[in-house]
PQR file with spaces between the fields and no chain letter, atoms N, CA, C, O and H, PARSE charges and radii, in Angstrom:
ATOM       1  N    MET     1      87.547   80.953   83.686 -0.4000 1.5000
ATOM       2  CA   MET     1      88.190   81.581   84.825 -0.0000 2.0000
ATOM       3  C    MET     1      87.575   80.991   86.101  0.5500 1.7000
ATOM       4  O    MET     1      86.359   80.826   86.202 -0.5500 1.4000
ATOM       5  N    SER     2      88.420   80.687   87.044 -0.4000 1.5000
ATOM       6  CA   SER     2      87.905   80.074   88.271 -0.0000 2.0000
ATOM       7  C    SER     2      87.250   81.123   89.178  0.5500 1.7000
ATOM       8  O    SER     2      87.468   82.325   89.026 -0.5500 1.4000
ATOM       9  H    SER     2      89.407   80.822   86.962  0.4000 1.0000
ATOM      10  N    THR     3      86.459   80.642   90.103 -0.4000 1.5000
ATOM      11  CA   THR     3      85.746   81.538   91.022 -0.0000 2.0000
ATOM      12  C    THR     3      86.723   82.344   91.865  0.5500 1.7000
ATOM      13  O    THR     3      86.514   83.531   92.116 -0.5500 1.4000
ATOM      14  H    THR     3      86.281   79.665   90.226  0.4000 1.0000
ATOM      15  N    GLY     4      87.794   81.684   92.299 -0.4000 1.5000
ATOM      16  CA   GLY     4      88.802   82.388   93.119 -0.0000 2.0000
ATOM      17  C    GLY     4      89.430   83.546   92.367  0.5500 1.7000
ATOM      18  O    GLY     4      89.667   84.607   92.945 -0.5500 1.4000
ATOM      19  H    GLY     4      87.964   80.720   92.095  0.4000 1.0000
ATOM      20  N    ALA     5      89.704   83.353   91.073 -0.4000 1.5000
ATOM      21  CA   ALA     5      90.301   84.424   90.276 -0.0000 2.0000
ATOM      22  C    ALA     5      89.337   85.590   90.117  0.5500 1.7000
ATOM      23  O    ALA     5      89.739   86.752   90.162 -0.5500 1.4000
ATOM      24  H    ALA     5      89.511   82.491   90.603  0.4000 1.0000
ATOM      25  N    ILE     6      88.061   85.270   89.931 -0.4000 1.5000
ATOM      26  CA   ILE     6      87.057   86.333   89.790 -0.0000 2.0000
ATOM      27  C    ILE     6      86.938   87.116   91.092  0.5500 1.7000
ATOM      28  O    ILE     6      86.857   88.344   91.071 -0.5500 1.4000
ATOM      29  H    ILE     6      87.734   84.326   89.894  0.4000 1.0000
ATOM      30  N    VAL     7      86.926   86.420   92.216 -0.4000 1.5000
ATOM      31  CA   VAL     7      86.828   87.089   93.518 -0.0000 2.0000
ATOM      32  C    VAL     7      88.041   87.983   93.735  0.5500 1.7000
ATOM      33  O    VAL     7      87.898   89.125   94.172 -0.5500 1.4000
ATOM      34  H    VAL     7      86.992   85.422   92.232  0.4000 1.0000
ATOM      35  N    MET     8      89.240   87.472   93.432 -0.4000 1.5000
ATOM      36  CA   MET     8      90.449   88.280   93.610 -0.0000 2.0000
ATOM      37  C    MET     8      90.438   89.495   92.679  0.5500 1.7000
ATOM      38  O    MET     8      90.868   90.579   93.071 -0.5500 1.4000
ATOM      39  H    MET     8      89.355   86.544   93.077  0.4000 1.0000
ATOM      40  N    MET     9      89.950   89.317   91.455 -0.4000 1.5000
ATOM      41  CA   MET     9      89.861   90.431   90.512 -0.0000 2.0000
ATOM      42  C    MET     9      88.901   91.497   91.036  0.5500 1.7000
ATOM      43  O    MET     9      89.201   92.689   90.974 -0.5500 1.4000
ATOM      44  H    MET     9      89.600   88.435   91.136  0.4000 1.0000
ATOM      45  N    LEU    10      87.755   91.073   91.548 -0.4000 1.5000
ATOM      46  CA   LEU    10      86.793   92.032   92.092 -0.0000 2.0000
ATOM      47  C    LEU    10      87.372   92.785   93.287  0.5500 1.7000
ATOM      48  O    LEU    10      87.214   94.002   93.389 -0.5500 1.4000
ATOM      49  H    LEU    10      87.512   90.105   91.599  0.4000 1.0000
ATOM      50  N    ILE    11      88.037   92.073   94.184 -0.4000 1.5000
ATOM      51  CA   ILE    11      88.637   92.720   95.356 -0.0000 2.0000
ATOM      52  C    ILE    11      89.688   93.740   94.909  0.5500 1.7000
ATOM      53  O    ILE    11      89.758   94.848   95.442 -0.5500 1.4000
ATOM      54  H    ILE    11      88.166   91.085   94.101  0.4000 1.0000
ATOM      55  N    GLY    12      90.499   93.353   93.928 -0.4000 1.5000
ATOM      56  CA   GLY    12      91.523   94.267   93.435 -0.0000 2.0000
ATOM      57  C    GLY    12      90.932   95.502   92.784  0.5500 1.7000
ATOM      58  O    GLY    12      91.394   96.617   93.025 -0.5500 1.4000
ATOM      59  H    GLY    12      90.442   92.453   93.495  0.4000 1.0000
ATOM      60  N    CYS    13      89.909   95.308   91.958 -0.4000 1.5000
ATOM      61  CA   CYS    13      89.284   96.444   91.272 -0.0000 2.0000
ATOM      62  C    CYS    13      88.604   97.380   92.267  0.5500 1.7000
ATOM      63  O    CYS    13      88.718   98.601   92.159 -0.5500 1.4000
ATOM      64  H    CYS    13      89.534   94.402   91.762  0.4000 1.0000
ATOM      65  N    ILE    14      87.903   96.805   93.227 -0.4000 1.5000
ATOM      66  CA   ILE    14      87.226   97.626   94.232 -0.0000 2.0000
ATOM      67  C    ILE    14      88.253   98.395   95.052  0.5500 1.7000
ATOM      68  O    ILE    14      88.056   99.572   95.356 -0.5500 1.4000
ATOM      69  H    ILE    14      87.810   95.813   93.315  0.4000 1.0000
ATOM      70  N    GLY    15      89.352   97.730   95.412 -0.4000 1.5000
ATOM      71  CA   GLY    15      90.408   98.414   96.167 -0.0000 2.0000
ATOM      72  C    GLY    15      91.036   99.544   95.374  0.5500 1.7000
ATOM      73  O    GLY    15      91.304  100.617   95.913 -0.5500 1.4000
ATOM      74  H    GLY    15      89.513   96.774   95.165  0.4000 1.0000
ATOM      75  N    LEU    16      91.272   99.300   94.084 -0.4000 1.5000
ATOM      76  CA   LEU    16      91.887  100.321   93.232 -0.0000 2.0000
ATOM      77  C    LEU    16      90.985  101.534   93.085  0.5500 1.7000
ATOM      78  O    LEU    16      91.415  102.664   93.313 -0.5500 1.4000
ATOM      79  H    LEU    16      91.055   98.428   93.645  0.4000 1.0000
ATOM      80  N    TRP    17      89.729  101.301   92.704 -0.4000 1.5000
ATOM      81  CA   TRP    17      88.816  102.422   92.491 -0.0000 2.0000
ATOM      82  C    TRP    17      88.415  103.082   93.804  0.5500 1.7000
ATOM      83  O    TRP    17      88.175  104.289   93.842 -0.5500 1.4000
ATOM      84  H    TRP    17      89.380  100.382   92.519  0.4000 1.0000
ATOM      85  N    GLY    18      88.340  102.302   94.879 -0.4000 1.5000
ATOM      86  CA   GLY    18      88.045  102.883   96.189 -0.0000 2.0000
ATOM      87  C    GLY    18      89.155  103.809   96.645  0.5500 1.7000
ATOM      88  O    GLY    18      88.899  104.901   97.153 -0.5500 1.4000
ATOM      89  H    GLY    18      88.535  101.322   94.848  0.4000 1.0000
ATOM      90  N    GLY    19      90.393  103.366   96.459 -0.4000 1.5000
ATOM      91  CA   GLY    19      91.533  104.218   96.818 -0.0000 2.0000
ATOM      92  C    GLY    19      91.575  105.477   95.980  0.5500 1.7000
ATOM      93  O    GLY    19      91.900  106.552   96.484 -0.5500 1.4000
ATOM      94  H    GLY    19      90.601  102.479   96.046  0.4000 1.0000
ATOM      95  N    CYS    20      91.254  105.355   94.719 -0.4000 1.5000
ATOM      96  CA   CYS    20      91.215  106.515   93.819 -0.0000 2.0000
ATOM      97  C    CYS    20      90.123  107.490   94.287  0.5500 1.7000
ATOM      98  O    CYS    20      90.333  108.703   94.309 -0.5500 1.4000
ATOM      99  H    CYS    20      90.991  104.482   94.309  0.4000 1.0000
ATOM     100  N    GLY    21      88.976  106.954   94.653 -0.4000 1.5000
ATOM     101  CA   GLY    21      87.882  107.797   95.133 -0.0000 2.0000
ATOM     102  C    GLY    21      88.234  108.525   96.418  0.5500 1.7000
ATOM     103  O    GLY    21      87.916  109.704   96.576 -0.5500 1.4000
ATOM     104  H    GLY    21      88.806  105.969   94.635  0.4000 1.0000
ATOM     105  N    VAL    22      88.889  107.825   97.336 -0.4000 1.5000
ATOM     106  CA   VAL    22      89.304  108.452   98.595 -0.0000 2.0000
ATOM     107  C    VAL    22      90.303  109.567   98.323  0.5500 1.7000
ATOM     108  O    VAL    22      90.208  110.645   98.910 -0.5500 1.4000
ATOM     109  H    VAL    22      89.147  106.868   97.208  0.4000 1.0000
ATOM     110  N    ALA    23      91.260  109.314   97.436 -0.4000 1.5000
ATOM     111  CA   ALA    23      92.264  110.330   97.111 -0.0000 2.0000
ATOM     112  C    ALA    23      91.615  111.560   96.482  0.5500 1.7000
ATOM     113  O    ALA    23      91.988  112.689   96.801 -0.5500 1.4000
ATOM     114  H    ALA    23      91.337  108.438   96.959  0.4000 1.0000
ATOM     115  N    ILE    24      90.647  111.348   95.591 -0.4000 1.5000
ATOM     116  CA   ILE    24      89.954  112.477   94.956 -0.0000 2.0000
ATOM     117  C    ILE    24      89.142  113.247   95.991  0.5500 1.7000
ATOM     118  O    ILE    24      89.104  114.477   95.962 -0.5500 1.4000
ATOM     119  H    ILE    24      90.344  110.431   95.332  0.4000 1.0000
ATOM     120  N    ALA    25      88.487  112.520   96.913 -0.4000 1.5000
ATOM     121  CA   ALA    25      87.698  113.184   97.954 -0.0000 2.0000
ATOM     122  C    ALA    25      88.578  114.055   98.841  0.5500 1.7000
ATOM     123  O    ALA    25      88.202  115.177   99.182 -0.5500 1.4000
ATOM     124  H    ALA    25      88.518  111.521   96.936  0.4000 1.0000
ATOM     125  N    ILE    26      89.749  113.542   99.215 -0.4000 1.5000
ATOM     126  CA   ILE    26      90.676  114.312  100.050 -0.0000 2.0000
ATOM     127  C    ILE    26      91.169  115.536   99.281  0.5500 1.7000
ATOM     128  O    ILE    26      91.265  116.627   99.842 -0.5500 1.4000
ATOM     129  H    ILE    26      90.054  112.631   98.938  0.4000 1.0000
ATOM     130  N    ALA    27      91.481  115.355   97.999 -0.4000 1.5000
ATOM     131  CA   ALA    27      91.956  116.482   97.185 -0.0000 2.0000
ATOM     132  C    ALA    27      90.887  117.556   97.071  0.5500 1.7000
ATOM     133  O    ALA    27      91.196  118.745   97.151 -0.5500 1.4000
ATOM     134  H    ALA    27      91.403  114.468   97.543  0.4000 1.0000
ATOM     135  N    MET    28      89.639  117.158   96.886 -0.4000 1.5000
ATOM     136  CA   MET    28      88.552  118.132   96.774 -0.0000 2.0000
ATOM     137  C    MET    28      88.369  118.886   98.090  0.5500 1.7000
ATOM     138  O    MET    28      88.137  120.095   98.089 -0.5500 1.4000
ATOM     139  H    MET    28      89.388  116.192   96.821  0.4000 1.0000
ATOM     140  N    LYS    29      88.473  118.173   99.208 -0.4000 1.5000
ATOM     141  CA   LYS    29      88.315  118.812  100.509 -0.0000 2.0000
ATOM     142  C    LYS    29      89.414  119.853  100.732  0.5500 1.7000
ATOM     143  O    LYS    29      89.150  120.950  101.223 -0.5500 1.4000
ATOM     144  H    LYS    29      88.662  117.190   99.209  0.4000 1.0000
ATOM     145  N    HIS    30      90.649  119.497  100.367 -0.4000 1.5000
ATOM     146  CA   HIS    30      91.759  120.426  100.550 -0.0000 2.0000
ATOM     147  C    HIS    30      91.656  121.607   99.593  0.5500 1.7000
ATOM     148  O    HIS    30      92.017  122.724   99.965 -0.5500 1.4000
ATOM     149  H    HIS    30      90.864  118.606   99.968  0.4000 1.0000
ATOM     150  N    SER    31      91.177  121.393   98.379 -0.4000 1.5000
ATOM     151  CA   SER    31      91.061  122.503   97.436 -0.0000 2.0000
ATOM     152  C    SER    31      89.979  123.481   97.898  0.5500 1.7000
ATOM     153  O    SER    31      90.114  124.687   97.692 -0.5500 1.4000
ATOM     154  H    SER    31      90.884  120.486   98.077  0.4000 1.0000
ATOM     155  N    LYS    32      88.920  122.982   98.513 -0.4000 1.5000
ATOM     156  CA   LYS    32      87.887  123.876   99.033 -0.0000 2.0000
ATOM     157  C    LYS    32      88.426  124.696  100.195  0.5500 1.7000
ATOM     158  O    LYS    32      88.126  125.886  100.303 -0.5500 1.4000
ATOM     159  H    LYS    32      88.811  122.002   98.680  0.4000 1.0000
ATOM     160  N    LYS    33      89.221  124.073  101.071 -0.4000 1.5000
ATOM     161  CA   LYS    33      89.815  124.806  102.190 -0.0000 2.0000
ATOM     162  C    LYS    33      90.747  125.890  101.674  0.5500 1.7000
ATOM     163  O    LYS    33      90.710  127.019  102.163 -0.5500 1.4000
ATOM     164  H    LYS    33      89.464  123.107  100.984  0.4000 1.0000
ATOM     165  N    ASN    34      91.578  125.564  100.698 -0.4000 1.5000
ATOM     166  CA   ASN    34      92.543  126.523  100.176 -0.0000 2.0000
ATOM     167  C    ASN    34      91.838  127.672   99.464  0.5500 1.7000
ATOM     168  O    ASN    34      92.238  128.826   99.618 -0.5500 1.4000
ATOM     169  H    ASN    34      91.608  124.646  100.301  0.4000 1.0000
ATOM     170  N    SER    35      90.811  127.382   98.697 -0.4000 1.5000
ATOM     171  CA   SER    35      90.125  128.448   97.966 -0.0000 2.0000
ATOM     172  C    SER    35      89.374  129.363   98.930  0.5500 1.7000
ATOM     173  O    SER    35      89.340  130.574   98.713 -0.5500 1.4000
ATOM     174  H    SER    35      90.486  126.445   98.572  0.4000 1.0000
ATOM     175  N    SER    36      88.778  128.825   99.976 -0.4000 1.5000
ATOM     176  CA   SER    36      88.073  129.680  100.926 -0.0000 2.0000
ATOM     177  C    SER    36      89.063  130.513  101.730  0.5500 1.7000
ATOM     178  O    SER    36      88.765  131.656  102.078 -0.5500 1.4000
ATOM     179  H    SER    36      88.805  127.841  100.152  0.4000 1.0000
ATOM     180  N    ALA    37      90.237  129.959  102.029 -0.4000 1.5000
ATOM     181  CA   ALA    37      91.264  130.722  102.737 -0.0000 2.0000
ATOM     182  C    ALA    37      91.786  131.840  101.842  0.5500 1.7000
ATOM     183  O    ALA    37      92.034  132.948  102.317 -0.5500 1.4000
ATOM     184  H    ALA    37      90.479  129.031  101.746  0.4000 1.0000
ATOM     185  N    ASP    38      91.956  131.559  100.550 -0.4000 1.5000
ATOM     186  CA   ASP    38      92.413  132.580   99.618 -0.0000 2.0000
ATOM     187  C    ASP    38      91.377  133.698   99.503  0.5500 1.7000
ATOM     188  O    ASP    38      91.740  134.873   99.443 -0.5500 1.4000
ATOM     189  H    ASP    38      91.754  130.659  100.164  0.4000 1.0000
ATOM     190  N    ASP    39      90.100  133.345   99.473 -0.4000 1.5000
ATOM     191  CA   ASP    39      89.044  134.349   99.380 -0.0000 2.0000
ATOM     192  C    ASP    39      89.052  135.254  100.610  0.5500 1.7000
ATOM     193  O    ASP    39      88.856  136.464  100.498 -0.5500 1.4000
ATOM     194  H    ASP    39      89.805  132.391   99.522  0.4000 1.0000
ATOM     195  N    GLU    40      89.277  134.665  101.775 -0.4000 1.5000
ATOM     196  CA   GLU    40      89.294  135.457  103.002 -0.0000 2.0000
ATOM     197  C    GLU    40      90.464  136.431  102.988  0.5500 1.7000
ATOM     198  O    GLU    40      90.303  137.592  103.365 -0.5500 1.4000
ATOM     199  H    GLU    40      89.435  133.682  101.865  0.4000 1.0000
ATOM     200  N    THR    41      91.644  135.976  102.557 -0.4000 1.5000
ATOM     201  CA   THR    41      92.799  136.870  102.550 -0.0000 2.0000
ATOM     202  C    THR    41      92.615  137.972  101.514  0.5500 1.7000
ATOM     203  O    THR    41      93.034  139.106  101.745 -0.5500 1.4000
ATOM     204  H    THR    41      91.775  135.033  102.251  0.4000 1.0000
ATOM     205  N    GLU    42      91.997  137.662  100.380 -0.4000 1.5000
ATOM     206  CA   GLU    42      91.730  138.690   99.374 -0.0000 2.0000
ATOM     207  C    GLU    42      90.730  139.709   99.914  0.5500 1.7000
ATOM     208  O    GLU    42      90.873  140.908   99.674 -0.5500 1.4000
ATOM     209  H    GLU    42      91.657  136.741  100.193  0.4000 1.0000
ATOM     210  N    ALA    43      89.729  139.241  100.635 -0.4000 1.5000
ATOM     211  CA   ALA    43      88.731  140.142  101.197 -0.0000 2.0000
ATOM     212  C    ALA    43      89.373  141.055  102.253  0.5500 1.7000
ATOM     213  O    ALA    43      89.039  142.237  102.339 -0.5500 1.4000
ATOM     214  H    ALA    43      89.613  138.267  100.830  0.4000 1.0000
ATOM     215  N    GLU    44      90.284  140.509  103.046 -0.4000 1.5000
ATOM     216  CA   GLU    44      90.967  141.328  104.038 -0.0000 2.0000
ATOM     217  C    GLU    44      91.837  142.371  103.360  0.5500 1.7000
ATOM     218  O    GLU    44      91.893  143.517  103.807 -0.5500 1.4000
ATOM     219  H    GLU    44      90.555  139.549  102.976  0.4000 1.0000
ATOM     220  N    ALA    45      92.513  141.990  102.290 -0.4000 1.5000
ATOM     221  CA   ALA    45      93.383  142.946  101.578 -0.0000 2.0000
ATOM     222  C    ALA    45      92.547  144.062  100.966  0.5500 1.7000
ATOM     223  O    ALA    45      92.960  145.222  100.994 -0.5500 1.4000
ATOM     224  H    ALA    45      92.467  141.059  101.927  0.4000 1.0000
ATOM     225  N    VAL    46      91.388  143.739  100.417 -0.4000 1.5000
ATOM     226  CA   VAL    46      90.517  144.762   99.825 -0.0000 2.0000
ATOM     227  C    VAL    46      90.000  145.705  100.909  0.5500 1.7000
ATOM     228  O    VAL    46      89.953  146.918  100.706 -0.5500 1.4000
ATOM     229  H    VAL    46      91.053  142.797  100.394  0.4000 1.0000
ATOM     230  N    SER    47      89.611  145.152  102.060 -0.4000 1.5000
ATOM     231  CA   SER    47      89.090  146.010  103.120 -0.0000 2.0000
ATOM     232  C    SER    47      90.182  146.928  103.679  0.5500 1.7000
ATOM     233  O    SER    47      89.898  148.058  104.075 -0.5500 1.4000
ATOM     234  H    SER    47      89.649  144.167  102.226  0.4000 1.0000
ATOM     235  N    GLU    48      91.428  146.445  103.713 -0.4000 1.5000
ATOM     236  CA   GLU    48      92.527  147.303  104.180 -0.0000 2.0000
ATOM     237  C    GLU    48      92.800  148.407  103.173  0.5500 1.7000
ATOM     238  O    GLU    48      93.142  149.522  103.565 -0.5500 1.4000
ATOM     239  H    GLU    48      91.659  145.526  103.391  0.4000 1.0000
ATOM     240  N    GLU    49      92.656  148.122  101.875 -0.4000 1.5000
ATOM     241  CA   GLU    49      92.858  149.148  100.857 -0.0000 2.0000
ATOM     242  C    GLU    49      91.802  150.231  100.971  0.5500 1.7000
ATOM     243  O    GLU    49      92.097  151.410  100.781 -0.5500 1.4000
ATOM     244  H    GLU    49      92.378  147.216  101.556  0.4000 1.0000
ATOM     245  N    LYS    50      90.574  149.841  101.281 -0.4000 1.5000
ATOM     246  CA   LYS    50      89.494  150.815  101.401 -0.0000 2.0000
ATOM     247  C    LYS    50      89.719  151.719  102.602  0.5500 1.7000
ATOM     248  O    LYS    50      89.354  152.893  102.555 -0.5500 1.4000
ATOM     249  H    LYS    50      90.334  148.883  101.436  0.4000 1.0000
ATOM     250  N    LYS    51      90.309  151.205  103.681 -0.4000 1.5000
ATOM     251  CA   LYS    51      90.576  151.999  104.871 -0.0000 2.0000
ATOM     252  C    LYS    51      91.629  153.061  104.590  0.5500 1.7000
ATOM     253  O    LYS    51      91.555  154.168  105.124 -0.5500 1.4000
ATOM     254  H    LYS    51      90.605  150.250  103.719  0.4000 1.0000
ATOM     255  N    ALA    52      92.606  152.732  103.759 -0.4000 1.5000
ATOM     256  CA   ALA    52      93.741  153.645  103.514 -0.0000 2.0000
ATOM     257  C    ALA    52      93.381  154.810  102.619  0.5500 1.7000
ATOM     258  O    ALA    52      94.230  155.652  102.330 -0.5500 1.4000
ATOM     259  H    ALA    52      92.667  151.833  103.325  0.4000 1.0000
């Protein structure tokens, strides 16, 4: 295999796995935001039930 092919393969693999990592990082960030927002709304609903 020529050097150019190896370099192109490395660039492609790094780009593929890097993009996958970025997508997973964004998904994790959004899931944490959604779960904390859900916890807050559940806590508000419980506190309103206790008031009634």
